[in-house]
MDAnalysis code that builds the backbone (N, CA, C; Angstrom):
import MDAnalysis as mda
import numpy as np

u = mda.Universe.empty(630, n_residues=210, atom_resindex=np.repeat(np.arange(210), 3), trajectory=True)
u.add_TopologyAttr("name", ["N", "CA", "C"] * 210)
u.add_TopologyAttr("resid", np.arange(1, 211))
u.add_TopologyAttr("resname", ["MET", "PRO", "THR", "ASP", "PHE", "LEU", "PRO", "ALA", "ILE", "ARG", "PRO", "GLN", "ARG", "VAL", "ALA", "TRP", "ASN", "LYS", "GLY", "ARG", "VAL", "VAL", "GLY", "GLN", "LYS", "ARG", "PRO", "LEU", "GLN", "PRO", "LYS", "HIS", "VAL", "TRP", "SER", "ILE", "ARG", "VAL", "ARG", "LEU", "GLU", "MET", "ALA", "ASP", "THR", "PRO", "ARG", "ASP", "LEU", "ALA", "LEU", "PHE", "ASN", "MET", "ALA", "ILE", "ASP", "SER", "LYS", "LEU", "ARG", "GLY", "CYS", "ASP", "LEU", "VAL", "ARG", "LEU", "ARG", "VAL", "ARG", "ASP", "VAL", "PHE", "ALA", "ALA", "GLY", "ARG", "VAL", "ARG", "GLU", "ARG", "ALA", "SER", "ILE", "THR", "GLN", "ARG", "LYS", "THR", "GLY", "GLN", "PRO", "VAL", "ARG", "PHE", "GLU", "ILE", "THR", "GLU", "PRO", "THR", "ARG", "GLN", "SER", "LEU", "GLU", "HIS", "TRP", "ILE", "ALA", "ASN", "PRO", "GLU", "MET", "ARG", "GLY", "ALA", "ASP", "PHE", "LEU", "TRP", "PRO", "SER", "ARG", "PHE", "HIS", "GLY", "SER", "PRO", "HIS", "LEU", "SER", "THR", "ARG", "GLN", "TYR", "ALA", "ARG", "ILE", "LEU", "ARG", "GLY", "TRP", "VAL", "THR", "SER", "ILE", "GLY", "LEU", "GLU", "PRO", "SER", "ALA", "TYR", "GLY", "THR", "HIS", "SER", "MET", "ARG", "ARG", "THR", "LYS", "VAL", "ALA", "GLN", "ILE", "TYR", "LYS", "LYS", "THR", "GLY", "ASN", "LEU", "ARG", "ALA", "VAL", "GLN", "LEU", "LEU", "LEU", "GLY", "HIS", "THR", "LYS", "MET", "ASP", "SER", "THR", "VAL", "ARG", "TYR", "LEU", "GLY", "VAL", "ASP", "LEU", "ASP", "ASP", "ALA", "LEU", "THR", "ILE", "SER", "GLU", "ALA", "ILE", "ASP", "LEU"])
u.atoms.positions = np.array([
    [-26.169, -27.981, -6.516],
    [-25.020, -28.306, -7.387],
    [-25.076, -27.417, -8.618],
    [-23.997, -26.738, -8.942],
    [-24.001, -25.854, -10.121],
    [-24.289, -26.652, -11.390],
    [-25.044, -26.037, -12.248],
    [-25.406, -26.728, -13.494],
    [-24.213, -26.917, -14.423],
    [-23.119, -26.164, -14.172],
    [-21.941, -26.282, -15.027],
    [-21.322, -27.669, -14.959],
    [-21.548, -28.376, -13.825],
    [-20.920, -29.682, -13.637],
    [-21.836, -30.854, -14.005],
    [-23.050, -30.535, -14.406],
    [-23.973, -31.595, -14.793],
    [-23.655, -32.085, -16.213],
    [-23.858, -33.360, -16.468],
    [-23.593, -33.870, -17.833],
    [-24.549, -33.227, -18.834],
    [-24.030, -32.985, -19.998],
    [-24.853, -32.370, -21.041],
    [-25.931, -33.342, -21.495],
    [-27.122, -32.837, -21.668],
    [-28.247, -33.656, -22.123],
    [-28.568, -33.261, -23.551],
    [-28.423, -34.196, -24.430],
    [-28.710, -33.939, -25.838],
    [-29.962, -34.722, -26.250],
    [-30.851, -34.084, -26.956],
    [-32.041, -34.824, -27.420],
    [-31.643, -35.937, -28.380],
    [-32.250, -37.091, -28.199],
    [-31.944, -38.219, -29.069],
    [-32.661, -38.041, -30.402],
    [-31.890, -38.110, -31.467],
    [-32.441, -37.960, -32.807],
    [-32.498, -39.313, -33.493],
    [-33.595, -39.553, -34.143],
    [-33.747, -40.813, -34.876],
    [-32.876, -40.770, -36.122],
    [-32.102, -41.811, -36.357],
    [-31.235, -41.866, -37.536],
    [-32.068, -41.719, -38.799],
    [-31.531, -40.949, -39.762],
    [-32.277, -40.675, -40.990],
    [-32.603, -41.935, -41.772],
    [-31.745, -42.972, -41.617],
    [-31.952, -44.181, -42.415],
    [-32.624, -45.307, -41.637],
    [-33.169, -44.991, -40.446],
    [-33.833, -46.024, -39.667],
    [-35.064, -46.534, -40.411],
    [-35.130, -47.834, -40.592],
    [-36.275, -48.432, -41.262],
    [-36.241, -48.329, -42.774],
    [-35.136, -47.785, -43.331],
    [-35.047, -47.637, -44.781],
    [-34.021, -48.613, -45.344],
    [-34.225, -48.982, -46.595],
    [-33.239, -49.785, -47.309],
    [-32.304, -48.818, -48.015],
    [-31.047, -48.809, -47.591],
    [-30.082, -47.885, -48.173],
    [-29.060, -48.650, -48.990],
    [-28.276, -47.927, -49.752],
    [-27.290, -48.561, -50.611],
    [-27.770, -48.581, -52.042],
    [-27.185, -49.456, -52.828],
    [-27.513, -49.517, -54.246],
    [-28.965, -49.942, -54.459],
    [-29.668, -49.201, -55.313],
    [-31.066, -49.491, -55.562],
    [-31.213, -50.683, -56.506],
    [-32.241, -51.467, -56.280],
    [-32.458, -52.677, -57.071],
    [-32.998, -52.345, -58.460],
    [-32.607, -53.132, -59.452],
    [-33.255, -52.985, -60.771],
    [-34.626, -53.636, -60.721],
    [-35.513, -53.194, -61.588],
    [-36.813, -53.843, -61.698],
    [-36.668, -55.168, -62.428],
    [-37.477, -56.117, -62.057],
    [-37.523, -57.397, -62.760],
    [-38.497, -57.278, -63.941],
    [-38.338, -58.141, -64.968],
    [-39.255, -58.079, -66.118],
    [-40.724, -58.093, -65.726],
    [-41.096, -58.890, -64.728],
    [-42.500, -58.939, -64.318],
    [-42.945, -57.605, -63.722],
    [-42.019, -56.889, -63.060],
    [-42.346, -55.573, -62.517],
    [-42.565, -54.567, -63.646],
    [-41.693, -54.646, -64.650],
    [-41.792, -53.730, -65.791],
    [-43.153, -53.877, -66.470],
    [-43.555, -55.111, -66.715],
    [-44.827, -55.341, -67.402],
    [-46.009, -54.954, -66.529],
    [-45.907, -55.182, -65.234],
    [-47.006, -54.812, -64.330],
    [-47.218, -53.303, -64.320],
    [-46.131, -52.546, -64.220],
    [-46.233, -51.086, -64.212],
    [-46.751, -50.593, -65.561],
    [-46.217, -51.155, -66.639],
    [-46.617, -50.720, -67.982],
    [-48.119, -50.933, -68.209],
    [-48.618, -52.090, -67.807],
    [-50.053, -52.380, -67.980],
    [-50.896, -51.410, -67.168],
    [-50.471, -51.104, -65.950],
    [-51.214, -50.162, -65.105],
    [-51.257, -48.775, -65.727],
    [-50.130, -48.339, -66.299],
    [-50.077, -47.018, -66.924],
    [-50.936, -46.971, -68.186],
    [-50.957, -48.069, -68.930],
    [-51.800, -48.127, -70.129],
    [-53.281, -48.077, -69.746],
    [-53.656, -48.794, -68.700],
    [-55.052, -48.818, -68.259],
    [-55.474, -47.469, -67.679],
    [-54.517, -46.778, -67.047],
    [-54.825, -45.475, -66.450],
    [-54.882, -44.368, -67.494],
    [-54.439, -44.673, -68.723],
    [-54.442, -43.704, -69.823],
    [-53.682, -42.428, -69.431],
    [-52.421, -42.626, -69.018],
    [-51.542, -41.501, -68.672],
    [-50.398, -41.472, -69.678],
    [-50.581, -40.804, -70.824],
    [-49.584, -40.859, -71.897],
    [-48.204, -40.362, -71.488],
    [-48.138, -39.318, -70.646],
    [-46.819, -38.828, -70.245],
    [-46.080, -39.855, -69.409],
    [-46.753, -40.403, -68.400],
    [-46.087, -41.350, -67.516],
    [-45.691, -42.631, -68.250],
    [-46.540, -43.086, -69.173],
    [-46.199, -44.286, -69.939],
    [-44.982, -44.033, -70.813],
    [-44.930, -42.885, -71.486],
    [-43.782, -42.551, -72.328],
    [-42.530, -42.363, -71.473],
    [-42.674, -41.731, -70.323],
    [-41.534, -41.511, -69.427],
    [-40.987, -42.833, -68.908],
    [-41.877, -43.727, -68.508],
    [-41.458, -45.035, -68.003],
    [-40.733, -45.829, -69.079],
    [-41.332, -45.918, -70.275],
    [-40.716, -46.673, -71.365],
    [-39.368, -46.085, -71.759],
    [-39.298, -44.767, -71.795],
    [-38.064, -44.103, -72.189],
    [-36.970, -44.302, -71.140],
    [-37.344, -44.291, -69.873],
    [-36.368, -44.509, -68.800],
    [-35.742, -45.902, -68.904],
    [-36.579, -46.890, -69.240],
    [-36.083, -48.261, -69.379],
    [-35.167, -48.382, -70.600],
    [-35.598, -47.871, -71.743],
    [-34.837, -48.009, -72.987],
    [-33.536, -47.210, -72.965],
    [-33.612, -45.968, -72.511],
    [-32.449, -45.069, -72.642],
    [-31.332, -45.388, -71.658],
    [-31.702, -45.926, -70.485],
    [-30.709, -46.230, -69.450],
    [-29.962, -44.964, -69.007],
    [-30.621, -43.814, -69.080],
    [-29.999, -42.549, -68.736],
    [-30.134, -42.259, -67.247],
    [-29.190, -41.479, -66.733],
    [-29.341, -40.963, -65.380],
    [-30.553, -40.042, -65.348],
    [-31.137, -39.892, -64.180],
    [-32.318, -39.054, -64.049],
    [-32.091, -37.635, -64.534],
    [-30.905, -37.073, -64.247],
    [-30.618, -35.688, -64.645],
    [-30.587, -35.527, -66.157],
    [-30.210, -36.590, -66.877],
    [-30.201, -36.533, -68.347],
    [-31.584, -36.832, -68.918],
    [-32.293, -37.748, -68.286],
    [-33.624, -38.130, -68.778],
    [-34.587, -36.952, -68.738],
    [-34.605, -36.209, -67.626],
    [-35.581, -35.118, -67.495],
    [-35.248, -33.935, -68.403],
    [-34.012, -33.868, -68.896],
    [-33.607, -32.763, -69.771],
    [-33.674, -33.105, -71.256],
    [-34.196, -34.269, -71.588],
    [-34.347, -34.617, -72.997],
    [-35.247, -33.603, -73.695],
    [-34.859, -33.240, -74.899],
    [-35.671, -32.326, -75.706],
    [-36.399, -33.122, -76.791],
    [-37.465, -32.563, -77.288],
    [-38.244, -33.241, -78.325],
    [-37.361, -33.555, -79.523],
    [-36.491, -32.612, -79.900],
    [-35.633, -32.823, -81.073],
    [-34.611, -33.940, -80.863],
    [-34.351, -34.335, -79.616],
    [-33.410, -35.433, -79.349],
    [-33.955, -36.771, -79.824],
    [-35.291, -36.901, -79.819],
    [-35.888, -38.202, -80.133],
    [-36.844, -38.144, -81.317],
    [-37.150, -36.942, -81.794],
    [-38.171, -36.793, -82.833],
    [-37.621, -35.989, -84.001],
    [-37.711, -36.554, -85.203],
    [-37.219, -35.863, -86.404],
    [-37.985, -36.361, -87.631],
    [-38.174, -35.479, -88.586],
    [-38.860, -35.815, -89.844],
    [-40.237, -36.422, -89.610],
    [-40.916, -35.938, -88.594],
    [-42.283, -36.379, -88.344],
    [-42.431, -37.711, -87.668],
    [-41.347, -38.268, -87.143],
    [-41.459, -39.548, -86.442],
    [-40.388, -39.675, -85.373],
    [-40.584, -40.621, -84.467],
    [-39.618, -40.864, -83.391],
    [-38.450, -41.679, -83.931],
    [-37.264, -41.275, -83.574],
    [-36.063, -41.973, -84.041],
    [-35.993, -43.391, -83.468],
    [-35.299, -44.266, -84.180],
    [-35.061, -45.610, -83.669],
    [-33.861, -45.633, -82.732],
    [-32.947, -44.696, -82.928],
    [-31.795, -44.536, -82.042],
    [-31.545, -43.056, -81.808],
    [-31.020, -42.743, -80.632],
    [-30.760, -41.339, -80.298],
    [-29.423, -41.245, -79.579],
    [-28.908, -40.034, -79.488],
    [-27.625, -39.797, -78.834],
    [-27.670, -38.467, -78.098],
    [-27.148, -38.445, -76.879],
    [-27.050, -37.199, -76.123],
    [-25.682, -37.137, -75.446],
    [-25.339, -35.965, -74.943],
    [-24.115, -35.797, -74.160],
    [-24.473, -35.830, -72.681],
    [-23.819, -36.695, -71.941],
    [-24.126, -36.845, -70.524],
    [-23.632, -35.639, -69.727],
    [-24.452, -35.181, -68.803],
    [-24.075, -34.029, -67.987],
    [-22.939, -34.376, -67.017],
    [-22.945, -35.577, -66.472],
    [-21.959, -35.952, -65.458],
    [-20.568, -36.107, -66.045],
    [-20.471, -36.743, -67.209],
    [-19.161, -37.062, -67.782],
    [-18.790, -36.197, -68.974],
    [-19.786, -35.561, -69.599],
    [-19.519, -34.789, -70.807],
    [-19.281, -35.664, -72.022],
    [-19.503, -36.974, -71.870],
    [-19.290, -37.921, -72.964],
    [-20.624, -38.265, -73.632],
    [-20.597, -38.478, -74.951],
    [-21.835, -38.865, -75.639],
    [-22.218, -40.308, -75.339],
    [-23.487, -40.586, -75.375],
    [-23.974, -41.953, -75.190],
    [-25.152, -42.156, -76.133],
    [-25.211, -43.322, -76.738],
    [-26.301, -43.649, -77.663],
    [-27.222, -44.674, -77.017],
    [-28.468, -44.664, -77.443],
    [-29.420, -45.636, -76.917],
    [-30.486, -45.926, -77.971],
    [-31.084, -47.089, -77.847],
    [-32.128, -47.515, -78.771],
    [-33.492, -47.076, -78.244],
    [-34.434, -46.909, -79.149],
    [-35.818, -46.620, -78.771],
    [-36.675, -47.707, -79.418],
    [-37.154, -48.626, -78.623],
    [-37.875, -49.781, -79.145],
    [-39.261, -49.384, -79.649],
    [-39.890, -50.287, -80.371],
    [-41.188, -50.003, -80.985],
    [-42.254, -49.577, -79.964],
    [-42.423, -50.305, -78.836],
    [-43.437, -49.862, -77.854],
    [-43.142, -48.465, -77.316],
    [-41.865, -48.165, -77.120],
    [-41.499, -46.843, -76.612],
    [-41.758, -45.775, -77.658],
    [-41.476, -46.076, -78.926],
    [-41.740, -45.113, -79.998],
    [-43.236, -44.803, -80.083],
    [-44.045, -45.835, -79.937],
    [-45.494, -45.619, -79.998],
    [-45.977, -44.738, -78.858],
    [-45.471, -45.000, -77.649],
    [-45.897, -44.192, -76.501],
    [-45.381, -42.760, -76.616],
    [-44.181, -42.590, -77.181],
    [-43.647, -41.236, -77.380],
    [-44.452, -40.467, -78.427],
    [-44.818, -41.139, -79.518],
    [-45.625, -40.483, -80.551],
    [-46.970, -40.040, -79.987],
    [-47.560, -40.899, -79.164],
    [-48.836, -40.559, -78.531],
    [-48.672, -39.357, -77.610],
    [-47.571, -39.315, -76.864],
    [-47.337, -38.212, -75.926],
    [-47.013, -36.910, -76.660],
    [-46.171, -36.986, -77.679],
    [-45.782, -35.774, -78.407],
    [-46.979, -35.157, -79.128],
    [-47.934, -36.008, -79.545],
    [-49.143, -35.505, -80.215],
    [-50.172, -34.961, -79.230],
    [-49.930, -35.146, -77.938],
    [-50.863, -34.689, -76.909],
    [-50.955, -33.166, -76.900],
    [-52.149, -32.592, -76.693],
    [-52.288, -31.128, -76.643],
    [-51.381, -30.459, -75.612],
    [-51.029, -31.175, -74.542],
    [-50.145, -30.615, -73.513],
    [-48.753, -30.306, -74.069],
    [-48.404, -30.943, -75.167],
    [-47.057, -30.800, -75.721],
    [-46.977, -29.740, -76.810],
    [-48.048, -29.025, -77.058],
    [-48.077, -28.043, -78.130],
    [-47.018, -26.955, -77.888],
    [-46.044, -26.873, -78.775],
    [-44.999, -25.862, -78.668],
    [-43.940, -26.156, -77.630],
    [-43.944, -27.363, -77.040],
    [-42.979, -27.689, -75.987],
    [-41.599, -27.945, -76.571],
    [-40.574, -27.481, -75.862],
    [-39.192, -27.717, -76.257],
    [-38.661, -28.972, -75.573],
    [-38.946, -29.102, -74.275],
    [-38.504, -30.274, -73.520],
    [-39.525, -31.405, -73.652],
    [-39.009, -32.621, -73.628],
    [-39.872, -33.794, -73.791],
    [-40.784, -33.994, -72.586],
    [-40.299, -33.574, -71.410],
    [-41.096, -33.709, -70.184],
    [-41.263, -32.335, -69.538],
    [-42.095, -31.460, -70.118],
    [-42.262, -30.119, -69.546],
    [-42.851, -30.182, -68.141],
    [-42.392, -29.282, -67.294],
    [-42.893, -29.247, -65.922],
    [-44.276, -28.613, -65.884],
    [-45.075, -29.062, -64.943],
    [-46.400, -28.473, -64.752],
    [-46.365, -27.349, -63.717],
    [-45.155, -27.050, -63.230],
    [-44.988, -25.965, -62.269],
    [-44.370, -24.765, -62.978],
    [-44.859, -23.587, -62.664],
    [-44.319, -22.377, -63.264],
    [-42.887, -22.157, -62.775],
    [-42.049, -21.644, -63.647],
    [-40.675, -21.345, -63.273],
    [-39.702, -22.466, -63.543],
    [-40.192, -23.628, -63.944],
    [-39.319, -24.760, -64.271],
    [-39.649, -25.231, -65.681],
    [-38.676, -25.208, -66.596],
    [-38.975, -25.566, -67.988],
    [-39.208, -27.053, -68.211],
    [-38.677, -27.884, -67.323],
    [-38.839, -29.331, -67.497],
    [-39.020, -30.005, -66.142],
    [-39.417, -31.240, -66.182],
    [-39.581, -32.053, -64.988],
    [-38.275, -32.058, -64.197],
    [-38.343, -31.914, -62.886],
    [-37.137, -31.964, -62.065],
    [-36.841, -33.409, -61.679],
    [-35.606, -33.664, -61.265],
    [-35.248, -35.017, -60.834],
    [-36.046, -35.411, -59.595],
    [-36.379, -34.433, -58.755],
    [-37.175, -34.729, -57.555],
    [-38.596, -35.137, -57.951],
    [-39.158, -34.432, -58.928],
    [-40.489, -34.810, -59.410],
    [-40.467, -36.197, -60.040],
    [-39.420, -36.463, -60.809],
    [-39.262, -37.777, -61.437],
    [-39.189, -38.868, -60.375],
    [-38.442, -38.605, -59.304],
    [-38.321, -39.593, -58.222],
    [-39.676, -39.849, -57.555],
    [-40.482, -38.795, -57.389],
    [-41.810, -38.969, -56.788],
    [-42.724, -39.787, -57.703],
    [-42.632, -39.525, -59.008],
    [-43.428, -40.297, -59.968],
    [-43.034, -41.767, -59.913],
    [-41.738, -42.024, -59.874],
    [-41.238, -43.403, -59.814],
    [-41.707, -44.091, -58.540],
    [-41.700, -43.357, -57.455],
    [-42.177, -43.924, -56.186],
    [-43.624, -44.401, -56.319],
    [-44.427, -43.614, -57.034],
    [-45.810, -44.022, -57.263],
    [-45.909, -45.288, -58.098],
    [-45.008, -45.412, -59.083],
    [-45.012, -46.611, -59.929],
    [-44.759, -47.872, -59.112],
    [-43.679, -47.864, -58.341],
    [-43.297, -49.075, -57.610],
    [-44.282, -49.384, -56.490],
    [-44.840, -48.340, -55.883],
    [-45.824, -48.558, -54.825],
    [-47.096, -49.180, -55.387],
    [-47.460, -48.806, -56.617],
    [-48.704, -49.291, -57.220],
    [-48.711, -50.794, -57.442],
    [-47.522, -51.404, -57.522],
    [-47.472, -52.860, -57.721],
    [-46.986, -53.581, -56.464],
    [-46.999, -52.863, -55.331],
    [-46.719, -53.515, -54.054],
    [-45.250, -53.669, -53.694],
    [-44.348, -52.936, -54.364],
    [-42.928, -53.011, -54.035],
    [-42.587, -52.019, -52.929],
    [-41.520, -52.307, -52.185],
    [-41.055, -51.413, -51.140],
    [-40.365, -50.213, -51.783],
    [-40.922, -49.016, -51.674],
    [-40.369, -47.861, -52.401],
    [-38.950, -47.474, -52.009],
    [-38.551, -47.746, -50.752],
    [-37.202, -47.363, -50.334],
    [-36.124, -48.224, -50.983],
    [-36.525, -49.358, -51.577],
    [-35.551, -50.242, -52.226],
    [-35.299, -49.863, -53.680],
    [-36.087, -48.911, -54.192],
    [-35.989, -48.546, -55.603],
    [-35.854, -47.037, -55.745],
    [-35.141, -46.617, -56.789],
    [-34.954, -45.206, -57.051],
    [-34.760, -44.973, -58.533],
    [-34.380, -43.758, -58.888],
    [-34.211, -43.445, -60.309],
    [-33.120, -44.300, -60.948],
    [-32.117, -44.698, -60.153],
    [-31.067, -45.559, -60.716],
    [-31.585, -46.975, -60.975],
    [-32.697, -47.344, -60.359],
    [-33.310, -48.646, -60.662],
    [-33.700, -48.705, -62.133],
    [-34.235, -47.586, -62.645],
    [-34.629, -47.529, -64.047],
    [-33.407, -47.636, -64.952],
    [-32.326, -46.993, -64.558],
    [-31.088, -47.032, -65.343],
    [-30.481, -48.428, -65.360],
    [-30.644, -49.158, -64.279],
    [-30.019, -50.472, -64.150],
    [-30.868, -51.607, -64.713],
    [-32.170, -51.374, -64.879],
    [-33.091, -52.469, -65.189],
    [-32.718, -53.236, -66.453],
    [-32.548, -52.555, -67.558],
    [-32.294, -53.251, -68.826],
    [-30.882, -53.818, -68.889],
    [-29.897, -53.064, -68.382],
    [-28.519, -53.562, -68.459],
    [-28.315, -54.757, -67.539],
    [-29.062, -54.841, -66.447],
    [-28.956, -56.007, -65.567],
    [-29.411, -57.259, -66.303],
    [-30.470, -57.141, -67.105],
    [-30.949, -58.278, -67.889],
    [-29.985, -58.623, -69.024],
    [-29.390, -57.583, -69.626],
    [-28.411, -57.816, -70.703],
    [-27.219, -58.592, -70.173],
    [-26.709, -58.170, -69.016],
    [-25.550, -58.877, -68.437],
    [-25.933, -60.291, -68.016],
    [-27.131, -60.446, -67.446],
    [-27.569, -61.763, -66.991],
    [-27.662, -62.747, -68.147],
    [-28.113, -62.265, -69.317],
    [-28.338, -63.152, -70.460],
    [-27.094, -63.339, -71.329],
    [-26.199, -62.334, -71.344],
    [-25.044, -62.420, -72.251],
    [-23.702, -62.441, -71.538],
    [-23.627, -61.885, -70.336],
    [-22.350, -61.784, -69.634],
    [-21.400, -60.792, -70.294],
    [-21.910, -59.955, -71.202],
    [-21.068, -59.027, -71.968],
    [-20.939, -57.694, -71.230],
    [-19.866, -57.567, -70.461],
    [-19.653, -56.338, -69.684],
    [-19.320, -55.146, -70.568],
    [-18.623, -55.400, -71.660],
    [-18.251, -54.306, -72.563],
    [-19.491, -53.651, -73.164],
    [-20.465, -54.470, -73.545],
    [-21.707, -53.923, -74.095],
    [-22.425, -53.071, -73.050],
    [-22.461, -53.567, -71.818],
    [-23.099, -52.818, -70.732],
    [-22.372, -51.504, -70.480],
    [-21.041, -51.547, -70.527],
    [-20.250, -50.330, -70.328],
    [-20.607, -49.265, -71.367],
    [-20.705, -49.676, -72.625],
    [-21.036, -48.734, -73.692],
    [-22.452, -48.185, -73.540],
    [-23.385, -49.033, -73.172],
    [-24.773, -48.610, -73.039],
    [-24.965, -47.632, -71.884],
    [-24.185, -47.806, -70.822],
    [-24.272, -46.916, -69.672],
    [-23.446, -45.647, -69.852],
    [-22.535, -45.675, -70.828],
    [-21.686, -44.509, -71.049],
    [-20.576, -44.380, -70.039],
    [-20.175, -45.497, -69.425],
    [-19.071, -45.474, -68.471],
    [-17.739, -45.401, -69.210],
    [-16.799, -44.653, -68.646],
    [-15.475, -44.562, -69.260],
    [-14.551, -45.681, -68.766],
    [-14.846, -46.260, -67.604],
    [-14.002, -47.311, -67.036],
    [-14.822, -48.567, -66.765],
    [-14.218, -49.708, -67.062],
    [-14.895, -50.979, -66.829],
    [-15.149, -51.205, -65.344],
    [-14.227, -50.736, -64.489],
    [-14.410, -50.901, -63.049],
    [-15.717, -50.272, -62.576],
    [-16.063, -49.138, -63.172],
    [-17.307, -48.470, -62.793],
    [-18.510, -49.346, -63.132],
    [-18.444, -50.010, -64.282],
    [-19.540, -50.882, -64.712],
    [-19.658, -52.088, -63.788],
    [-18.513, -52.665, -63.416],
    [-18.507, -53.830, -62.518],
    [-19.130, -53.471, -61.180],
    [-18.726, -52.325, -60.623],
    [-19.280, -51.892, -59.339],
    [-20.763, -51.569, -59.473],
    [-21.137, -50.951, -60.578],
    [-22.524, -50.533, -60.775],
    [-23.459, -51.733, -60.822],
    [-23.027, -52.796, -61.474],
    [-23.857, -53.992, -61.592],
    [-23.753, -54.897, -60.377],
    [-22.732, -54.684, -59.534],
    [-22.513, -55.587, -58.420],
    [-22.119, -56.961, -58.911],
    [-21.329, -56.996, -59.981],
    [-20.999, -58.255, -60.654],
    [-20.242, -59.201, -59.740],
    [-19.265, -58.688, -59.014],
    [-18.447, -59.562, -58.166],
    [-19.310, -60.320, -57.158],
    [-20.216, -59.608, -56.496],
    [-21.063, -60.242, -55.501],
    [-22.027, -61.225, -56.142],
    [-22.674, -60.826, -57.219],
    [-23.632, -61.714, -57.882],
    [-22.962, -62.988, -58.365],
    [-21.775, -62.854, -58.985],
    [-21.077, -64.027, -59.487],
    [-20.644, -64.938, -58.338],
    [-20.181, -64.346, -57.252],
    [-19.747, -65.136, -56.099],
    [-20.923, -65.912, -55.508],
    [-22.080, -65.280, -55.408],
    [-23.261, -65.959, -54.862],
    [-23.730, -67.083, -55.780],
    [-23.644, -66.865, -57.096],
    [-24.033, -67.893, -58.062],
    [-23.152, -69.128, -57.917],
    [-21.840, -68.893, -57.795],
    [-20.894, -70.010, -57.623],
    [-21.177, -70.735, -56.316],
    [-21.416, -69.957, -55.251],
    [-21.657, -70.552, -53.939],
    [-22.933, -71.390, -53.937],
    [-23.971, -70.908, -54.631],
    [-25.236, -71.639, -54.664],
    [-25.120, -72.962, -55.426],
    [-24.142, -73.027, -56.316],
    [-23.975, -74.232, -57.134],
    [-23.211, -75.343, -56.382],
    [-22.671, -75.002, -55.209],
    [-21.890, -75.992, -54.436],
    [-22.771, -76.629, -53.376],
    [-22.930, -77.946, -53.472],
    [-23.709, -78.679, -52.486],
    [-22.775, -79.379, -51.518],
    [-23.049, -79.208, -50.247],
    [-22.237, -79.861, -49.214],
    [-23.142, -80.696, -48.292],
])
């Protein structure tokens, strides 16, 4: 029988997302934040501790976080209490607070010999790259969540961005405040980002006993 009439045989490829949790990444819970922070403090890794604290406080996208410069957060010999940058994705400015624990970890990191003469807050350790890449940041984050026993595929760089605002919304219900902190131009974007509709619907459903 001529091979032209035989059915085509294609090798079966495993789906890229098989066994992975896909979709919106989960925010860290307060207990996760403290567990990671304590581990980083015990490991005496000033860069990772400052990076972790800054990621939580700033609520910045990974592409903006890794491009922070020393002058963005440090002036007149000390770390600022508040800072402002222009977002790469939207071109809009966004402000964020820098809490006392984060300021302390940043001061410790900036005083580190590795930071001598550095322009970027997170200089890369690889030649040819002036600052930490988003891929490197994602690998570092994977190590954080794995160290406390979390499933790494359920968390990503957006988990850090969502962590603090998820708690703010949970405690205050103030969507406008969350919108401003995230630098969103539309409220719809904030609602989708937080998954507010689903969370609120589940809360209402759980309150109904039948």
